[in-house]
C-alpha positions in Angstrom: -21.8 111.5 52.3 -21.5 109.1 50.6 -23.3 105.8 50.5 -21.5 103.3 51.7 -24.3 100.4 51.6 -28.5 100.7 49.5 -30.4 98.6 50.4 -33.7 98.6 48.5 -37.5 96.9 49.7 -35.1 93.7 51.5 -36.5 90.7 53.1 -35.4 87.7 54.9 -37.7 85.5 55.5 -36.9 81.8 57.3 -39.7 78.8 57.2 -42.3 81.6 56.3 -41.1 83.7 59.6 -39.9 87.4 58.0 -36.6 87.2 59.7 -35.8 90.9 58.7 -37.8 93.8 56.8 -37.2 97.2 54.9 -38.2 99.3 52.5 -34.7 101.7 52.1 -31.9 102.4 54.2 -28.0 104.4 53.2 -25.6 103.1 55.2 -22.8 105.7 55.5 -20.0 106.0 54.2 -16.6 106.6 56.3 -18.4 105.9 59.5 -18.2 103.6 61.8 -22.3 102.3 62.1 -23.1 100.1 64.7 -26.7 98.3 64.3 -28.1 98.2 68.2 -31.2 95.9 69.0 -32.8 93.3 71.5 -32.0 88.9 71.4 -33.5 88.4 68.0 -34.0 91.9 66.4 -32.4 91.3 62.8 -29.1 92.7 63.7 -27.2 89.7 62.5 -29.8 88.8 59.9 -29.3 92.2 58.6 -24.9 92.0 58.6 -25.1 88.3 57.0 -27.4 90.4 54.2 -24.9 92.7 53.4 -21.7 89.8 53.1 -24.6 87.5 51.4 -24.3 84.8 53.8 -28.1 83.8 53.6 -28.0 80.5 55.1 -31.5 79.0 53.8 -33.4 82.4 53.8 -34.9 82.9 50.8 -34.1 86.9 50.3 -36.0 89.5 48.2 -34.6 92.4 47.5 -31.5 94.6 46.3 -27.9 95.9 48.3 -25.6 97.9 46.1 -22.2 99.8 46.7 -22.0 102.7 44.8 -24.5 100.8 41.9 -23.0 98.5 41.9 -24.2 94.9 43.6 -22.6 94.0 46.9 -22.0 90.3 45.1 -19.3 92.3 43.2 -17.0 93.7 46.3 -17.6 89.5 47.5 -16.0 88.3 45.4 -13.1 90.5 45.0 -12.2 90.1 48.0 -13.7 93.8 49.2 -15.0 93.4 52.0 -13.6 91.8 54.9 -15.8 90.0 57.8 -15.6 89.4 61.6 -18.1 87.2 63.2 -19.4 86.6 66.5 -19.0 82.4 66.1 -15.4 82.1 63.9 -14.2 78.7 64.2 -10.7 77.7 64.7 -10.3 74.1 63.7 -7.4 74.8 61.0 -3.7 73.4 62.3 -2.2 76.4 61.9 0.1 78.5 64.1 -1.2 82.3 65.4 0.6 83.7 62.8 -0.3 81.5 59.4 -3.8 82.3 60.4 -3.5 85.6 60.7 -1.4 85.5 57.3 -4.7 83.9 55.8 -6.2 87.4 55.0 -3.6 88.4 52.4 -4.2 84.0 50.5 -7.0 85.6 47.7 -5.1 88.0 47.0 -1.8 85.2 46.1 -0.9 82.8 43.1 -1.7 78.9 44.5 1.5 78.8 43.5 3.0 82.3 45.9 3.7 82.8 49.9 3.3 85.2 52.0 7.0 87.5 51.4 9.0 88.7 53.9 7.1 92.7 53.7 3.5 90.7 54.5 4.9 88.6 57.7 6.0 92.0 58.7 3.0 94.0 59.2 1.0 90.6 60.3 3.6 90.8 63.1 3.2 95.2 63.4 -0.5 93.8 64.1 -0.6 91.0 66.5 2.1 93.7 68.1 -1.3 96.4 68.0 -3.2 93.5 69.1 -0.8 92.5 71.9 -0.4 88.9 70.2 3.1 88.8 69.2 4.5 87.2 71.6 1.8 84.2 70.5 2.9 84.3 66.9 3.8 80.3 67.1 0.7 79.5 69.0 -1.2 77.4 68.0 -4.9 78.7 67.5 -6.3 76.2 69.0 -4.0 76.8 72.4 -5.8 80.8 72.4 -8.5 81.7 74.6 -11.5 83.5 73.5 -10.7 86.3 73.0 -7.2 86.2 72.8 -9.0 84.6 69.6 -10.7 87.0 68.6 -8.5 89.9 68.6 -6.4 87.5 65.5 -9.3 87.5 63.5 -9.4 91.3 64.0 -6.4 90.6 62.5 -6.4 88.2 59.7 -9.4 91.2 58.5 -6.9 93.6 59.6 -4.6 92.1 56.9 -7.0 91.7 54.1 -6.5 95.6 53.6 -10.6 96.1 52.4 -11.9 100.0 52.5 -15.4 97.7 54.5 -15.2 95.5 57.7 -18.4 94.4 58.7 -18.4 92.7 62.8 -20.8 90.5 64.6 -20.2 91.5 68.1 -16.7 92.8 67.7 -15.8 93.3 71.1 -17.1 89.4 72.5 -15.2 87.3 74.3 -12.2 90.1 75.0 -11.8 92.5 78.5 -12.3 95.2 79.3 -9.1 96.3 78.8 -8.8 95.2 75.0 -12.6 96.5 74.0 -11.7 99.3 74.5 -8.1 99.8 72.2 -10.3 97.7 69.8 -12.9 100.2 69.5 -10.3 102.7 70.1 -8.1 101.4 67.0 -11.1 100.6 65.0 -12.2 104.8 65.7 -8.9 106.0 63.9 -9.1 103.2 60.7 -11.7 105.1 60.0 -10.8 108.8 61.1 -6.7 108.2 59.2 -7.7 105.4 56.9 -10.9 105.8 55.0 -12.6 102.7 56.4 -16.1 101.7 56.8 -16.8 100.1 59.6 -20.2 98.2 60.3 -21.1 96.4 62.9 -23.4 94.5 65.6 -23.4 95.8 69.2 -25.4 95.0 72.5 -23.7 97.5 74.4 -25.5 100.7 73.9 -22.8 102.7 76.6 -20.3 101.5 73.4 -23.0 102.1 70.4 -23.1 106.2 71.8 -19.3 106.6 73.4 -17.4 104.7 70.1 -20.4 104.4 66.7 -21.1 107.8 64.5 -24.2 106.5 63.1 -26.3 104.3 64.6 -29.3 101.6 63.0 -31.8 100.7 65.7 -33.7 97.5 65.1 -37.3 96.3 66.3 -39.0 92.4 65.3 -36.9 92.6 62.4 -38.1 96.5 61.3 -35.0 99.7 61.5 -37.4 101.7 64.0 -34.6 104.5 63.7 -31.7 106.0 62.1 -28.9 109.4 62.6 -26.7 110.4 64.8 -26.1 109.1 67.6 -28.1 111.3 69.7 -30.9 111.9 67.6 -31.5 107.3 67.9 -30.7 107.2 71.6 -33.4 108.2 72.7 -35.6 107.2 76.0 -38.8 106.3 74.6 -36.7 104.5 71.8 -35.0 102.0 73.6 -38.3 101.7 75.6 -39.5 100.7 72.3 -36.3 98.7 70.7 -35.6 96.2 74.6 -39.2 97.2 76.5 -38.0 98.5 79.5 -37.1 101.4 80.6 -33.2 102.6 80.3 -31.3 105.5 82.6 -28.8 107.1 81.1 -25.7 108.5 83.1 -23.6 111.5 81.6 -19.9 110.8 83.3 -16.6 112.3 82.2 -16.2 109.6 80.1 -19.4 109.8 78.2 -23.1 108.1 78.5 -23.7 104.9 80.4 -26.6 103.5 79.4 -28.2 100.7 81.6 
């Protein structure tokens, strides 16, 4: 199994408080990886460290991709990112916003060509947004904006997607469509996806690999069955988590 990211002696500190600390961690490539844990466990801190979006935090340690610093991936635009607090003040239509995904690959004087516009419209159709292509970004609902941001990320054509709570604001229908879409990207598109999730049910049923966190530390990694045990979940959330088997998979309550 090839490695997507190798993390060595990573420590993130803000105002003398340790937000994240781990000695070694290897994230497998060509997997859908879910980071789970209670509020304040360090989930977003970990994914921000992968992005080198550390704000005012002091960070030590190394994160590499195939032996090279992850910073090279960031500079080359080889990682697509969808956060949970995106800003939408730009005076753009939905289509123009999605086309921002290809702008790093264009010279300053170039505009998106017909092929790029057609691709963006295809993605918008996949995410039930094509009828809103000419609408202003600010007029969309929270869920529509979240799906639009996914389209922008997919337009970057990267092999790596980092997602912080990608189902935030989505209704049940679009949550399921998004997870099915992401699973197909991993299976047929040779993509690697790392995402922060709050839903244990979604993490178990859709992710291939789980990173379980508590108090800024990684307490378990591996397959959903290996990690999401009653004992580990209780350690993470400090409450008993009940698991029910259904015809559609396990449900965690």
